[in-house]
FISE-841020 format. One record per atom (N, C-alpha, C): x, y negated, z; residue in three letters. Coordinates in steps of 0.05 Angstrom, whole numbers, padded with zeros to 5 digits, always signed. Layout:
% residues N
XYZALA
...
END
This chain:
% residues 101
+02564-00674+02982MET
+02577-00655+02965MET
+02586-00631+02981MET
+02573-00608+02981PRO
+02582-00585+02996PRO
+02605-00572+02981PRO
+02623-00560+02997SER
+02645-00546+02985SER
+02651-00521+03002SER
+02652-00498+02989THR
+02659-00473+03003THR
+02682-00460+02988THR
+02703-00453+03002SER
+02726-00442+02989SER
+02741-00423+03008SER
+02759-00407+02997PRO
+02775-00390+03015PRO
+02792-00406+03034PRO
+02804-00392+03053ARG
+02818-00406+03075ARG
+02840-00424+03065ARG
+02846-00443+03082SER
+02866-00463+03076SER
+02893-00456+03088SER
+02913-00470+03079SER
+02940-00466+03089SER
+02942-00479+03117SER
+02964-00475+03131PRO
+02967-00487+03158PRO
+02967-00517+03158PRO
+02969-00529+03135ARG
+02968-00559+03134ARG
+02942-00569+03144ARG
+02921-00552+03146ALA
+02894-00561+03153ALA
+02893-00573+03182ALA
+02913-00568+03198ALA
+02912-00577+03226ALA
+02912-00608+03227ALA
+02919-00621+03206SER
+02919-00651+03206SER
+02902-00661+03183SER
+02885-00681+03189PHE
+02868-00693+03168PHE
+02884-00705+03146PHE
+02908-00716+03153ALA
+02925-00728+03132ALA
+02932-00707+03111ALA
+02933-00682+03119TRP
+02939-00660+03101TRP
+02920-00659+03078TRP
+02896-00668+03083LEU
+02876-00667+03061LEU
+02882-00686+03039LEU
+02901-00704+03044GLY
+02906-00725+03024GLY
+02884-00745+03023GLY
+02868-00746+03044LEU
+02845-00764+03045LEU
+02849-00789+03062LEU
+02871-00789+03077ALA
+02877-00812+03093ALA
+02892-00833+03077ALA
+02891-00858+03085GLY
+02906-00879+03071GLY
+02891-00891+03048GLY
+02904-00910+03034PRO
+02890-00925+03013PRO
+02881-00909+02989PRO
+02894-00886+02984ASP
+02886-00869+02961ASP
+02869-00846+02971ASP
+02857-00849+02994GLY
+02843-00827+03006GLY
+02815-00823+02996GLY
+02796-00823+03014LEU
+02768-00818+03007LEU
+02758-00839+02987LEU
+02741-00829+02969PRO
+02728-00848+02951PRO
+02712-00869+02966PRO
+02710-00893+02956ALA
+02694-00914+02968ALA
+02665-00903+02970ALA
+02653-00908+02992GLY
+02625-00900+02996GLY
+02622-00875+03013GLY
+02643-00860+03019VAL
+02640-00837+03037VAL
+02638-00848+03065VAL
+02617-00840+03079ILE
+02613-00851+03106ILE
+02612-00829+03127ILE
+02609-00804+03119ARG
+02607-00782+03138ARG
+02618-00756+03126ARG
+02631-00740+03142GLY
+02640-00714+03133GLY
+02640-00695+03157GLY
+02635-00670+03152LYS
+02636-00650+03173LYS
+02640-00623+03160LYS
+02651-00605+03177GLY
+02654-00578+03166GLY
+02670-00560+03184GLY
+02673-00536+03174ILE
+02688-00515+03187ILE
+02712-00508+03169ILE
+02736-00507+03181LEU
+02760-00501+03165LEU
+02771-00474+03174LEU
+02778-00458+03155ALA
+02791-00432+03160ALA
+02820-00435+03153ALA
+02837-00434+03173VAL
+02866-00439+03169VAL
+02881-00413+03173VAL
+02900-00408+03155THR
+02916-00384+03157THR
+02928-00382+03184THR
+02927-00358+03196ASP
+02939-00352+03222ASP
+02925-00365+03246ASP
+02903-00380+03241ALA
+02888-00391+03263ALA
+02867-00370+03271ALA
+02864-00365+03297HIS
+02845-00345+03306HIS
+02818-00356+03311HIS
+02815-00383+03308ALA
+02789-00396+03313ALA
+02783-00415+03290ALA
+02758-00421+03286ARG
+02750-00441+03266ARG
+02760-00468+03275ARG
+02767-00485+03256LEU
+02772-00513+03263LEU
+02748-00529+03254LEU
+02738-00546+03272ILE
+02714-00562+03267ILE
+02723-00590+03260ILE
+02714-00599+03237PHE
+02722-00625+03226PHE
+02698-00644+03227PHE
+02703-00669+03237HIS
+02683-00690+03237HIS
+02695-00716+03227HIS
+02681-00730+03210LEU
+02690-00756+03200LEU
+02666-00775+03202LEU
+02670-00798+03214VAL
+02650-00819+03215VAL
+02665-00845+03209VAL
+02657-00858+03187GLY
+02672-00882+03179GLY
+02701-00876+03175GLY
+02719-00890+03188GLY
+02747-00885+03186GLY
+02758-00867+03208GLY
+02741-00857+03226ARG
+02751-00841+03248ARG
+02745-00811+03242ARG
+02763-00794+03250TRP
+02760-00766+03246TRP
+02771-00750+03269TRP
+02761-00725+03272THR
+02772-00706+03292THR
+02773-00679+03280THR
+02792-00663+03289VAL
+02793-00634+03283VAL
+02797-00620+03310VAL
+02779-00602+03317SER
+02782-00588+03342SER
+02777-00558+03338SER
+02785-00542+03358ALA
+02782-00513+03357ALA
+02752-00507+03361ALA
+02743-00487+03346GLY
+02715-00478+03349GLY
+02716-00449+03359GLY
+02694-00435+03353ASP
+02692-00407+03361ASP
+02712-00389+03346ASP
+02721-00368+03359PRO
+02740-00350+03346PRO
+02727-00335+03322PRO
+02744-00328+03303TRP
+02734-00311+03281TRP
+02731-00283+03291TRP
+02711-00269+03280HIS
+02706-00241+03287HIS
+02722-00224+03268HIS
+02732-00201+03277PRO
+02746-00182+03259PRO
+02729-00175+03235PRO
+02741-00177+03212GLY
+02727-00171+03187GLY
+02709-00193+03176GLY
+02706-00214+03190GLU
+02689-00237+03181GLU
+02702-00252+03159GLU
+02686-00259+03138ASP
+02697-00276+03117ASP
+02704-00303+03128ASP
+02728-00312+03122ARG
+02736-00338+03132ARG
+02735-00358+03108ARG
+02716-00375+03109LEU
+02712-00395+03088LEU
+02712-00423+03099LEU
+02721-00441+03082ASN
+02719-00470+03089ASN
+02691-00479+03080ASN
+02678-00494+03097GLU
+02652-00505+03090GLU
+02653-00535+03098GLU
+02651-00553+03078MET
+02653-00581+03084MET
+02631-00596+03069MET
+02620-00617+03082VAL
+02600-00633+03069VAL
+02608-00662+03073VAL
+02607-00678+03052PHE
+02612-00707+03053PHE
+02587-00722+03045PHE
+02581-00742+03060ILE
+02557-00759+03055ILE
+02566-00787+03049ILE
+02554-00799+03029GLY
+02561-00826+03022GLY
+02540-00839+03005GLY
+02546-00863+02997ARG
+02528-00876+02978ARG
+02544-00887+02955ARG
+02530-00888+02932ASP
+02542-00899+02908ASP
+02568-00883+02900ASP
+02568-00857+02905LEU
+02591-00841+02896LEU
+02588-00834+02867LEU
+02607-00842+02851ASN
+02605-00836+02822ASN
+02618-00809+02816ASN
+02615-00800+02792ASP
+02626-00774+02784ASP
+02656-00773+02787ASP
+02670-00795+02781ALA
+02699-00795+02784ALA
+02707-00792+02813ALA
+02693-00805+02831GLY
+02699-00802+02860GLY
+02694-00774+02870GLY
+02672-00762+02862ARG
+02666-00735+02871ARG
+02686-00715+02859ARG
+02694-00719+02834THR
+02713-00701+02822THR
+02740-00704+02835THR
+02749-00728+02842ALA
+02775-00733+02855ALA
+02775-00720+02883ALA
+02753-00723+02897LEU
+02751-00711+02924LEU
+02753-00680+02922LEU
+02738-00669+02904ALA
+02738-00639+02901ALA
+02766-00630+02893ALA
+02780-00645+02875ALA
+02807-00637+02867ALA
+02826-00637+02890ALA
+02825-00658+02907ARG
+02842-00660+02930ARG
+02838-00637+02950ARG
+02812-00630+02954LEU
+02806-00608+02972LEU
+02816-00582+02961LEU
+02812-00578+02935ASN
+02821-00553+02922ASN
+02851-00549+02923ASN
+02866-00571+02923GLU
+02895-00570+02925GLU
+02904-00559+02952GLU
+02887-00560+02972CYS
+02893-00551+02999CYS
+02888-00521+03003CYS
+02874-00509+02985VAL
+02867-00481+02988VAL
+02891-00463+02982VAL
+02896-00444+03000GLU
+02917-00426+02996GLU
+02910-00405+02975GLU
+02927-00402+02955THR
+02922-00382+02934THR
+02948-00365+02931THR
+02946-00345+02914GLU
+02970-00328+02910GLU
+02992-00344+02896GLU
+02985-00364+02880GLU
+03004-00380+02866GLU
+03019-00400+02884GLU
+03007-00409+02906ARG
+03020-00428+02924ARG
+03019-00418+02953ARG
END
């Protein structure tokens, strides 16, 4: 499930921020995730990797002046139903910084 969205709030520095850690976290069947996170006030991309229950977030290349800063994430799994995909997308969208929050 690819997801591209505007930059995230500073909470992105921690995977727990995604609301995906713990028993109510990722839908059953998600086995891999990766992506680039754009975090407010971060001068570099954050690189996200998930394999099984292990994850990392590390600094990547710096953003160039005027470059669009977008989050790009992909999750791979098996037997993901519509409810699981919808719940994952909703959790990720809650992390996106908007004018309202």
